[in-house]
C-alpha positions, 0 to 999 in steps of 0.5 A: 792902079793900072796894069802897067804900073811902074814900081821901084827900079822900073821908074825912069824919071830923075825926080819924082813928086813923093807922097809918103805912106801917111799920104803926106806930100814930101815934095819933089825929090831925086828918084834915088832918095825916094827909093831909099825912103821906100826901102827904109820903110820896107815898102814899094815906090809906085808911080801913080801919075806917070804923065805929071811933070815930075811923075807922082810916086807913092810909098805903099805896099804894092802887093797889098794894093793889088790884093785890095783891088782884086778883092774890090773887083770880086765884090763888085762882080758878086753884086752884079745881078745877071738876068737870065732869059728862060725859055718855055716851048709849046705847040699851038695845039697844047692841052689845057693841063699842059698849058696850066703847067707851062703858065705855072713855070712862067710865073715862077721864073717871073717871080725870080726876076728872070725874063721868059721867052715863050716859043711856039713850034710847029709840026707838019700842017700846024704851020698853016694855023699860026693864028692859033699861036697868036690867040694862045699868046694873047691868052697867056698875056691875059693870064700873066697880066698880074705879074708880067707883061709882054716885052715884045710881040711875036717874032717868027724865025723859021718854024718857031714863033716867040715872044718875051715876057718880063716882070712888072715893075 
């Protein structure tokens, strides 16, 4: 149902094509007759196809329909998988043990199915040695080749260089 669905007295047509609560087509009836049938069944008359000539109306419990719609929307949101981009920062002059720890973290993130952005940041004169970052990235790609792959090459943004790894399919 749409946001601006007309129900009961909000329906403006004089005659409507009526579908009862058992999904049986009753036919074209005056609006007052359709409203009376809906009231007798203690349900609502809901306009489902306002553009049709005459408009199609259905006898249903409108609150129940809205509840089921919201429930379906909640379920579909639950099923959607959100892929986060995790970021691991390192300097190009990283020590071996620190490097191994970073690789371990990157592996864990990739195993969880997340993308990992590896960012190299520079301090002072380190900016002059950007080739070290490229070499370190190549080493990282080689160390992670069994689980991940490089999605895009190194990008430079100011004092940062970065690349994104994704899980192999």
